[in-house]
KEBATOR-488433 format. One record per residue (C-alpha): residue number from 1; residue in one letter; x, y, z. Coordinates in pm, 1 decimal, padded with zeros to 6 digits. Example, Ala and Ser with C-alpha at 12.3 -4.5 7.8 and 13.67 -1.06 7.14 Angstrom:
BEGIN
  seq  type        c1        c2        c3
    1     A   01230.0  -00450.0   00780.0
    2     S   01367.0  -00106.0   00714.0
***
This chain:
BEGIN
  seq  type        c1        c2        c3
    1     M  -00885.5  -00655.6   00943.0
    2     G  -00819.9  -00284.6   00877.9
    3     A  -00509.7  -00346.0   00662.3
    4     T  -00593.1  -00067.9   00418.0
    5     H  -00324.5  -00034.1   00154.4
    6     T  -00444.0   00187.3  -00132.6
    7     F  -00719.2   00452.9  -00146.5
    8     T  -00836.8   00596.5  -00480.5
    9     P  -01119.2   00849.1  -00529.1
   10     F  -01358.3   00831.0  -00825.5
   11     G  -01722.4   00916.9  -00893.5
   12     F  -01690.1   01267.6  -01024.9
   13     T  -02027.1   01414.3  -01119.8
   14     E  -01903.5   01517.8  -01462.8
   15     W  -01630.3   01272.6  -01562.5
   16     E  -01503.9   01462.3  -01867.2
   17     S  -01481.9   01788.4  -01675.1
   18     A  -01316.7   01605.1  -01385.4
   19     K  -01010.8   01550.7  -01602.4
   20     A  -00971.2   01925.9  -01648.8
   21     T  -01104.1   02082.2  -01329.4
   22     A  -01061.1   01805.1  -01071.3
   23     P  -01381.8   01858.9  -00870.9
   24     T  -01430.2   01682.0  -00539.9
   25     P  -01503.9   01310.2  -00588.9
   26     T  -01807.5   01146.9  -00430.9
   27     L  -01685.2   00784.4  -00421.1
   28     A  -01361.9   00600.9  -00343.0
   29     V  -01211.5   00253.2  -00344.2
   30     S  -00978.7   00116.6  -00079.5
   31     T  -00801.8  -00216.6  -00082.5
   32     D  -00662.7  -00427.5   00197.4
   33     E  -00325.6  -00595.1   00183.5
   34     N  -00382.0  -00881.1   00424.0
   35     F  -00179.6  -01199.3   00373.6
   36     S  -00359.0  -01402.1   00638.0
   37     C  -00678.8  -01601.2   00611.8
   38     P  -00925.5  -01457.9   00523.4
   39     P  -00734.6  -01254.1   00265.5
   40     G  -00766.5  -00885.4   00185.8
   41     F  -01042.4  -00741.1  -00029.8
   42     G  -01170.3  -00408.7  -00157.9
   43     R  -01432.7  -00161.7  -00041.5
   44     V  -01632.1   00108.4  -00219.2
   45     Y  -01710.8   00417.5  -00012.2
   46     D  -01944.2   00714.1  -00035.4
   47     I  -01715.1   01007.7   00052.2
   48     S  -01956.5   01285.0  -00043.1
   49     Q  -01945.1   01391.0   00322.0
   50     P  -01576.8   01353.0   00412.6
   51     A  -01639.5   01366.7   00786.3
   52     Y  -01872.4   01064.6   00754.6
   53     P  -01749.7   00814.0   00494.3
   54     Q  -01986.4   00523.2   00441.6
   55     I  -01905.5   00176.3   00304.1
   56     L  -02136.9   00092.8   00014.3
   57     S  -01998.4  -00249.1  -00081.2
   58     T  -01706.2  -00486.3  -00061.8
   59     F  -01553.9  -00694.2  -00339.9
   60     R  -01311.7  -00977.7  -00392.3
   61     I  -01264.0  -01238.2  -00657.9
   62     P  -01432.7  -01581.3  -00661.4
   63     V  -01109.5  -01784.1  -00641.7
   64     A  -01005.3  -01596.0  -00326.8
   65     D  -01333.9  -01648.6  -00144.4
   66     D  -01270.1  -01754.7   00206.6
   67     N  -01457.9  -02050.2   00348.0
   68     Y  -01566.8  -02023.9   00707.1
   69     N  -01614.5  -02346.7   00899.1
   70     P  -01862.4  -02277.5   01182.1
   71     L  -01777.4  -02608.4   01351.0
   72     T  -01410.9  -02520.3   01396.9
   73     G  -01453.2  -02141.9   01397.3
   74     T  -01178.3  -02104.7   01135.3
   75     F  -01137.3  -01997.6   00772.3
   76     T  -00981.7  -02221.0   00506.5
   77     C  -00810.2  -02034.8   00222.5
   78     P  -00628.2  -02151.6  -00091.6
   79     P  -00247.7  -02132.1  -00089.4
   80     G  -00075.5  -01821.5  -00219.3
   81     Q  -00101.2  -01447.8  -00175.5
   82     Q  -00474.6  -01402.3  -00234.1
   83     T  -00488.6  -01037.6  -00131.4
   84     S  -00562.0  -00720.8  -00324.4
   85     H  -00299.2  -00452.1  -00381.9
   86     H  -00285.0  -00142.7  -00608.8
   87     Q  -00567.7  -00028.7  -00834.5
   88     W  -00586.7   00204.7  -01133.3
   89     F  -00889.9   00365.9  -01297.6
   90     D  -00883.4   00337.0  -01676.1
   91     M  -00843.5   00669.1  -01858.2
   92     N  -01117.1   00568.6  -02105.9
   93     S  -01392.7   00511.1  -01850.4
   94     P  -01518.9   00678.0  -01534.7
   95     T  -01582.7   00340.8  -01366.8
   96     L  -01347.5   00075.0  -01510.4
   97     M  -01091.4  -00014.7  -01245.1
   98     H  -00788.9  -00241.0  -01291.7
   99     Q  -00689.7  -00414.1  -00966.1
  100     A  -00361.0  -00595.0  -00895.9
  101     W  -00434.6  -00909.8  -00696.0
  102     Y  -00099.7  -01083.3  -00631.7
  103     T  -00137.7  -01457.6  -00708.2
  104     Q  -00466.4  -01391.0  -00887.5
  105     G  -00322.6  -01150.8  -01147.5
  106     L  -00477.1  -00830.1  -01275.9
  107     R  -00854.9  -00803.2  -01241.2
  108     A  -01092.2  -00551.6  -01402.6
  109     F  -01405.4  -00427.2  -01226.3
  110     D  -01698.8  -00220.2  -01347.4
  111     L  -01798.1   00014.5  -01064.1
  112     S  -02089.2   00181.1  -01249.2
  113     N  -02306.3   00057.6  -00964.7
  114     P  -02091.8   00111.9  -00651.9
  115     Y  -02330.2  -00110.5  -00454.9
  116     E  -02251.8  -00407.7  -00682.5
  117     P  -01896.0  -00406.4  -00820.8
  118     R  -01872.1  -00650.7  -01112.8
  119     E  -01559.4  -00828.9  -01230.3
  120     V  -01551.5  -00785.9  -01610.3
  121     G  -01209.7  -00922.9  -01704.1
  122     F  -00876.3  -01054.3  -01582.3
  123     Y  -00521.6  -01140.6  -01684.7
  124     L  -00320.9  -01418.4  -01520.6
  125     S   00047.7  -01416.3  -01597.6
  126     P   00220.8  -01751.5  -01632.3
  127     P   00333.1  -01903.5  -01301.9
  128     Y   00701.0  -01819.3  -01280.3
  129     Y   00758.9  -02085.1  -01017.2
  130     S   00548.4  -02318.8  -00803.2
  131     T   00576.4  -02401.0  -00435.1
  132     S   00532.2  -02742.7  -00278.0
  133     E   00198.8  -02617.6  -00138.6
  134     G   00072.2  -02564.8  -00493.7
  135     E   00098.9  -02184.9  -00490.0
  136     A   00117.9  -02030.6  -00836.0
  137     G   00441.4  -01835.6  -00864.4
  138     R   00307.0  -01497.3  -00966.5
  139     A   00276.2  -01176.8  -00766.4
  140     T   00096.7  -00904.9  -00961.9
  141     R   00167.9  -00589.4  -00763.7
  142     E   00112.8  -00265.5  -00955.1
  143     V  -00066.9  -00143.5  -01263.9
  144     W  -00018.8   00189.1  -01440.7
  145     Q  -00173.4   00314.8  -01764.2
  146     D   00024.2   00511.3  -02022.0
  147     P  -00187.8   00816.9  -02110.0
  148     T  -00046.6   00826.5  -02463.8
  149     T  -00089.7   00463.6  -02571.9
  150     G  -00352.0   00337.9  -02326.4
  151     L  -00131.5   00036.7  -02248.9
  152     L  -00155.1  -00108.7  -01899.1
  153     W   00188.2  -00175.4  -01749.7
  154     V   00180.5  -00452.2  -01488.5
  155     T   00460.6  -00552.7  -01252.3
  156     D   00523.1  -00897.7  -01108.7
  157     G   00735.9  -00937.2  -00797.2
  158     N   00806.4  -01309.8  -00833.1
  159     G   01019.2  -01313.6  -01145.0
  160     G   00776.1  -01191.7  -01409.9
  161     G   00915.5  -00842.6  -01437.2
  162     L   00705.5  -00607.1  -01650.0
  163     T   00416.5  -00686.9  -01886.5
  164     A   00229.4  -00453.1  -02123.7
  165     L  -00141.5  -00521.8  -02172.9
  166     R  -00418.1  -00360.5  -02375.4
  167     W  -00778.5  -00361.7  -02249.1
  168     T  -00993.5  -00526.7  -02518.7
  169     G  -01322.9  -00540.8  -02332.7
  170     E  -01605.8  -00289.5  -02339.8
  171     Y  -01561.7   00040.6  -02160.2
  172     P  -01833.2   00137.8  -01912.6
  173     T  -01923.2   00490.5  -02020.5
  174     T  -02174.0   00608.2  -01763.1
  175     T  -02084.5   00791.1  -01447.1
  176     P  -02148.3   00582.5  -01136.9
  177     I  -02481.8   00603.7  -00962.3
  178     P  -02456.6   00825.0  -00653.4
  179     G  -02383.4   00696.4  -00306.7
  180     A  -02622.1   00671.0  -00016.7
  181     R  -02668.6   01043.9   00045.1
***
C-alpha cells in the first residue's frame, strides 16, 4: 500500500498558542492516494517521538469500504476514484479536518479522539458526467480555507471547477487526547 500522498501535523498541546508560537505537534494525519482496489485511506499517527512514529488509527468512509472475498482472495470495490487526497484542518477547531475524497466529495472528520476518527459531515458535488460503469463524474481534489471569511474552497478535477462552502456543523473545541506515549 504505502501510497502516502499528504501529511499534516496537528495535536498541539495548547491550540490557541499553537497559532502564534507554532510548538511541535504531537499528532499527524497522512492520506494515501491509491486508485486500485482496495482504495486509499487515512492514518492518524502519534509523532511525539519523531524517530518512532506510531499509527494510532486508520479511517475511510463507509461507501468506499472494500469487501474482501476470502474464497477468491480478492477485493471488490465500487467503481470510481474512491481514494483520499488532500486534507485541511479547520481554523475554528483544533480537531475538525476536511478531507477531499475524489468521487466521494469533501468529508469532515472529528479527530478529538485520534484512536477513533469520526466522520461528522460531507458534501457531494453534483455528478458532472457519468461513465458506463456507473462512476459518478466528480473528482474532489483539494480544499483550502480562507482565513478571513472561513469559507472552504473546493476544487473538482472532472468539470466542476471551484465551489465555495461554509461549515454549518458543530466545531469540536477540545484539544485531542494524547497519543500512546
